[in-house]
N, C-alpha and C positions, 0 to 999 in steps of 0.2 A: 428487567433493564434496571439498573442503579437509581435510586432518586437521592436526590440530595436531602440532608437533615440540615439542621438550622444552623450548624458550624459550617457546614458546606456553602450553604447560600451566602451565610454572613461574609465567608473568606472571598467568596467571587464578587460580591458587591462592594466591599471594601477597596478590593484590587481596581474595580471599575472608576471609582470615586479617587482614588490616588492617582490612575493614568488619566483622567479628566484634569485634575490640577496639575499634571506635568506636562500634558499637552497645551493647556490655557498659557502656562510660564515659559514654553520654548515659542509660542507662536507670538507672546509680547517680548519677547527677546531677552528674557528674565533666566532662561536655561540654556547652556552654551550647548551647541549640536553635539559635542562627543559626548556630554552626559546624557541628552536625551536618547541620541542612538542606543546606548546600550539599555534604557528603559524601555524604548519602544519595540526594542527586539525581544525582549522578556514578555511582551504581550503580543507578540505575532506580528508586527509590523514592519516590513520592508520598504525600501524606497527602489522601484523597477526601472526600466527604461522610460515609462510616461506618466506613471503614476504609483502612488504607494500601493502594495501588497499587502492585504490582511488574511493571515492563514489561522483557520480556527479549528480547534481540536474537535476530532470524532473518536473518543477513547475505544477500543478495539472495533471501530467500525460501525457501531451500533446508533441507529438514528430512530426515534419515536416520530411519528406523524407531526405533533405539534413544532418538534423542531424543523422538521423539513420544510413547514409552512413559514416558520420564522427565515429559515434560509431563503425562502422564495421571497418573503417580505424584503430581506435586507438587500437581494438581487435587483428587486425592483426599485427600491427606495435609494437605496445609496450606491448602486454600482451600476453597469449597463446591461442589466437585466438577465445576467447569468453567473455562474458560479464555475469553479475547475475543480474537479475530484483529483486527487494526487495518489501516488504510491504508496504514501503513509496513513492512508485512509483518513485524510483531512480534507478541508474543502478550504480553497483559496478563492479570494475576491480581489480581482486586479485594477479595478478603477474607483476605488472611494477616494473622496479626498481626506485630509491629514485631520481638518477639524470635526469631520463627520465619524471619526472611527470610535472616539468616547460614548458615542450615541448608540452605535451598533454593537459594542462590548454591552452597553447596558440593557439593549434589547435582547441579547443574547443571554444575559444571565436571568430574565425572567423565564425562560425555559430550559434551565440548567445546563447552560452551554457556555464555553470562553475561549480565548485564544492564550491562556497561560501556558508557558514553556513549550511553545510551537517555533521557536527558533531560539539563537544565543546558544552559549555553552553549557547547556544543562541537560537534563533527562529529558526527552522528548516525547510524544506521544505514543501510548504503549499500543502496539498492535498485535492481532491475532488471526485466526483461522475465521473467514467469511463465512463459514459453514457450522460455526460453535455451536453446540447444543442442540444440531440436528442431523449431524453427517454420521451416516451408518459406520465408519471406521474410526468412532471417535471413544476413546477411553473414558474422558469425565469432559464436561464443559470447562474450558481453560476460563473462560470471561471471568469468574470470580477471583481467579487468580490474578488476573490482569488488573482488575480493580483493586484489591488489596495491594497490589504493588504501586499501582498510580497513587493511591491516597499517601502510600510511603515516600513517594518520589515527590509529590507537589510541595514545592517551596522548601524543599529539604535544604536545612542551614548548611550542611557540609558541602553539599554537593551543588550549590547554585552558581558557581564559578569554575566549573571543571576547564581543562585544558582544549577541550573541544565540545563539541554537540555528542549527545549519547542517546542509541537508540537501542530498544528492548522488544522482542518480538517473543509471542509464545504459541505453543501447539500442542495438541493430544490426541494427534491421529496418525493413523499409519502413513498417510500421504500428508507432507509438509507442504501445506497452502499458504504457509506464513513469511516464507523466504527466510526462516531463522538464522539459517547459517550465514547470512549476509547482515548480520546485526552485530553490534558491538557486544551485547549478551543475547544469546539465543537459548530458550528454555523449553524442553520437551518434557511434558508431562507423562510419567510410565509408571509401570508395577513392577518392583523388582520379584525374584523368586519365592519371596515369601507372602506374595501377595500385597505387600505395603505400597502405597501410593509415594511418588516421590519424581526427580527431575533430573534429567541429562542435561549438563549445562555445556555449552559452546562459549567461547569468546574471542574476540579479536575478528569478525567478520565487518566488512564493510564494502562500499563500492566506490565511486569517485575516482578522484586523481592514481590512486594506488588500490585497486580492486584485490581483498584476499577473502578466501574463504575460511571462515570461523572454525576454530579447532575445540576438541573436546578436551575439558579438563577435570570433569567430575561424571562418573557412570550412573552415581545413584546419589541423589542429595533427599535425606529425609523430608517429607512434606511439611513439616513445623520450620523449616529452617530455609525457606525463600527468600526473607527478607533479609536475614543476617548473611548468606552467603552471597548476593548481590552487592549488600553493603560492604562486604570484604572485598570484592573484584573492585568496586568503585574507589575503596581508600588508596588500594593498591595503585589504581590507574591515576587518581587524584594527586598522590605524592609523587609518582615517577613521571608521568606523562609528559612529554615536552611542551615548553610554554614559549620557546624562543622560535617556533617555527610552524606556522598554521598548517603546513602540508606534512609536518610529521609529528603532529599532535594528537591524533586520534589513536584510540587503544590498540588498534589494529597493529599500528607500526611498532608500540611498546611490545606487544605480545610477539612480534616477528623478531625483533631486534633482541630481546630477553631469551626468547626460546620458550616455546608451549611448556615444557616440563618445569622449568624454572619460574616461570611465571604461576603455574599453578601450586606450587611450593610456596611462593609468596603469599598467595591468596590463602590457603589452607593455613599457614600462620597466622594470618589476619582474622581469620574466622574463628579460629581456636580461641582468640580472646572475647570473641562476641557473641558467640552461638548460644549460648545460655543465658543471654540479655533480654530486656523487654522486647527484643525483637523477635524472639521464639513464638509462631503463632499457636494458639491454643486452639481446640476444637470449637470453643465458643467465638472466638475470631472468624476462624471460617465458615462456620453455621451462619453467624451475622449477615455476612456477605453473600453468601450461596442462596439465601431466602428470597434476595431480590432477583435471581436468577432462574426461578422455578418454570417447569415446562407450562406451557399453556394448555388450556382442556382441550383435548384433541377429540373430533368425533369418531365415537367407536365405529361407526358403519362407513367411514369416509371409503373404505376399498371397494364397497361393493356398488358403488356408482358405474353405470353402464353407459353414460352419455359421453364419457371420455373416449373409449374405444369407436364409439360411432364419429364423434368428430374426426379422430385420426383418420378413419376410414374414407369420411367423405371430404376431407379438405387438404389438399398436397401441401398448401403453405403453411397452416397450421402443425401437420405433421413434421415438416423440416424445420420449424421453429422449436418443436419439444425435441428434435435429436439433438440440438445445440445448447439450448439454453435452459434445459431442465437438468437437475441434479438428483440422485437418489436420496430420498428421506428415512430417518430410520422409523419412522411411524407409517404402516402401510396405508395409502391411499392419500397420502401427501407428498409434495416434491418442494424442492428449493427452485424458484425460478430467477434466473437471470435478466435483469433489464440491460439492453446492450447501449453504452453510451459511445459507440462507435458506429455511428450512422453516415453515410456519404454525405459530404459537404460539412460536416460539424467537427470541429476540434475533439481529437480523444480525450474524453474525460468531462468535456464542458456539458452543463444542465442548464436550461434556462429556469425563469421564475414560474411560469406556467407550468412545466413539466415537474419541479419541484411541489406545485399544490398538488397537481394531479397525482403524483407518486404517493402523497400524503393520503390522499382520499383513498386510492386504490391499497394502500397500506391497512387502513382500518378496515375496508370491505372485504379483502382477502388473506391478510398474512397478520392478525392481531395488533396492529397499529406499528408495527417495526419494519424496518428495513436494515439491511447492512451495507457498506462501501466496501470493495474489493481492492486489493493492492495493484488489483489490474485496472483499475479505474471504472467500473461497472457497480452496478447495484444488484442485490440480492433481495428477493421476498423470500423469507426463509421456510414459511409453513402454509403453503396454499393448498387447499383440498383439490383432490383429483376433478371434482365437478365444476370446479372455479377455473381450472386453467382455459379453457376456451374463451370466456368472457375477459378474463384477465390479458388473454393474448390480444384479442381485440381492440381492448381498451390502450394498451401499449402502442399499438399499430398506429392508433390514432393520435399519439403524441411521439412520435417517431423513436421509441424505444424498443422495438422488438425486430431488430436486427439479427437473422440468426446465425451470429458468426462468433459465438463464444468459443474461444480456443482455437480460432482460426487465423489466417494470416491477416486479415485486416481487424483483427481484435489487437490493434497493435498499443502497445504502453507508450506514452510520448509526453514528454515535458513540454510547456509551453514555448521553449527555444526563443528564437529572436523576436517572435513576434510580441514577446513582453520582457522577457528576463534580459536585467543588464549585466548579467554574466554569460549570456551564451554567445557562441561563435557563430552559430549556423541556424537556418529554418529547421524546425522540426514538423510543426503543424502542415504546412505546405507540402513536405515531403510525404508525409501519412495519406495526405488527400492522392496523390499522383499514385502511390501503391494502391490503396483502395480502387481507384479507378481502373488501374491494369489489371487486377484480380477480382474485381467485382463480382465477376459469375460465381455463383454458389456451387455449382458442379465442379468447376476447377477447383473451388476452395477445398470441397470435401475430398477430392481427388488428392490434393497435397496432403490433408489429415492435419492433426495436432501442431499448430506452430506458434511458437513465442516469437514474434518480432518486435524488438525493443529499441527506442531511439532517444538519444539523449544530444541537446545542443551544445554541450560542453563538457568537460571532463569532471564538473561536480556529479555526473551520472544520475540525475535524478529519473531519467527515463529508464534506468537499470538495465542498459545496454551490455554492460560486461556479463549479465547471465543469461541473454537471450540467446535462443537457437540460433537467429541472425540477430546480431546488435548492428546498430549504425550510430555512429558519433560524428557529430558536426564539429569540424576543425575551420580556423582561418587559416587562409593562404594569402598574405599580401591584401587583404581586404576581400578576398574571394571566398566562396561557401565550398568546402571539400568535406568529404565524409570517410571516415575509416570504417571499415567493416570485421565483425569477428564473427565465428561460427562456433559451435557446440557449447554455447552456455547453458546453464540451468541452475533453478533457484530451489528446487524441490529436495527430494530426499538425496538425489544423487546429483547435488550441487558442485558447480564447477563453473571457472571462468572460460570466456569464449576466446579461441585463438585468432589472433590478428591476421586477416588473408594476405597483406602486403602492402602496398601504396595506398593512398587515399584517391577517392573516385569523386569525379565533379560533381557539382550539384546537376548538370544537366543529363548525369548518366547514372546518377543512384537507383532511379525507378529501374532501369536497363538491367543494372548489375543484380538488383533482388530477382529480376526475372531470370536472368543468367543462371543464379544460384539455384531458384526452383527448377529450371529445366535440367540441370545437372543431377540433381537429386530424384527425379521422377525417372532418369534414365539409368542411375546406379543403384537404386533400391532392389532388394532381392524379393521384395512383392508388395502388394499394396497395403500390406499391415505394418510394414517396416518404417516407423517414424525418422521424420528428417534428423532428430537427434541420434537415434540409433544408427542410421545409415552413416553419418558422419563420423561417427566413433567408429564404426566400421570399416570406412574405406578411407579415411584420413582425409587431410586436406587437400592433396595433390589433385585431383579432379576437379575439385570446386575453383581453386586457384587458376588451374591452367585455361577451364571456361571461361573465368571471370575477366581475366586479363586480357585473353585474346580477343574475347566477344568486345570489350570495351573499347581495346585499340582498334579494332576492325570498326565499329560504329563512330569511332571518332573521326 
């Protein structure tokens, strides 16, 4: 894990002091609301429906145990006892008082955390693969590259007031677990035919009101040129991006209207002027950051443990959990373990103070003192020995984080919706709970198989509904909650946007609608191994649409 040096710490401490004074002046009536709004947004502070909301950065989703404990302290001391993990690997607190936010930021600074650039028209939190460093299908660990880019982007003077927010994700695996192609810049770390390390660059992806899948503008960029090429992309966008229309201000609109080939040509011309500047990475630059992400000391005899197999044979509940919540590790005898934040009766992505403290203790005990946040709003213990899987499962069961549903229908991606957000048109959390109750039976979920059900309460798409296998979007119809449904989306290697089924469905019918879609899939699939997404792509919209609206009308 990257550790702050004296310059990092000084920057964060000084920002806390600045914002404390800005907040004091605002509360005293000395700073106009319009001026304070821009300052608070750059420090992650929004005004939501009922209270301020503070968004805290978790770069590339990595958290140390001491940081988890601090987040637990903040939830307990300044909020209503819980936080909410987001699809950008951040955490949000929805109930702090305005006057307490400087104190929260000061507490965060003591454990090398902050909320800088988690909102506003700037370069946001860098996201990456939650299995970075341990995935069996990984070329290299992408986190050092994320960290190098994060340092470049933090308080970058040229890109502090972009036309709109800007998001960057990096991946280095054969499976894209970072949703790179729905980001403003998506970076795939690769090797060329000569064995040289470099990057494939995608631009112009994004969700929200106008969802677009990013396009490739460079097949291979040398390893040393990461920062200069990203800077070239941002310079073109900063110069030509729309500033007169908030809905057309994202880089995805510029790329679409300019055309990918022309946009790439402009980026290459800009890059030619700066690629040999101070932005070129040296081996010393790379080594300096990579040393912070060295592998832990793994037990050489981890794979020789026999207790794991015995537990699997004797405990069906434990075996069911291992089938869904474990992922392969590159080191024999170790597993990456998912803690599910999608339990019955809990808003997807929510975690309370006691759970944060307990996860910190478990990370210290079983996973080298670290956990990761996934963009699907769960947690990962990345380095768990085989012999420790059973006691970890017992502990997670005791704190409500062992639901064996990772990748299944009830592992819903969900924004806070109308319960908190001032932009939302409809509820998300309550609908997620209804769907959970409808499909709670694990045998049924396993029969359905891999499923990404994503839900957003408004067109901003914080719940990634546009790339869900089933996507649900809340809309307002004359003060009533309705929901549009899309099918066939994906944010992985085969990235695609979902197709809209047709007219929106009422609040009362949405859970029935999901059930109708699932029943259609179970009847139409060519065998138990054909996934929902593959089935939809094979048979098309027609059978799903026919069943959906015929059943909804009959039930109405």
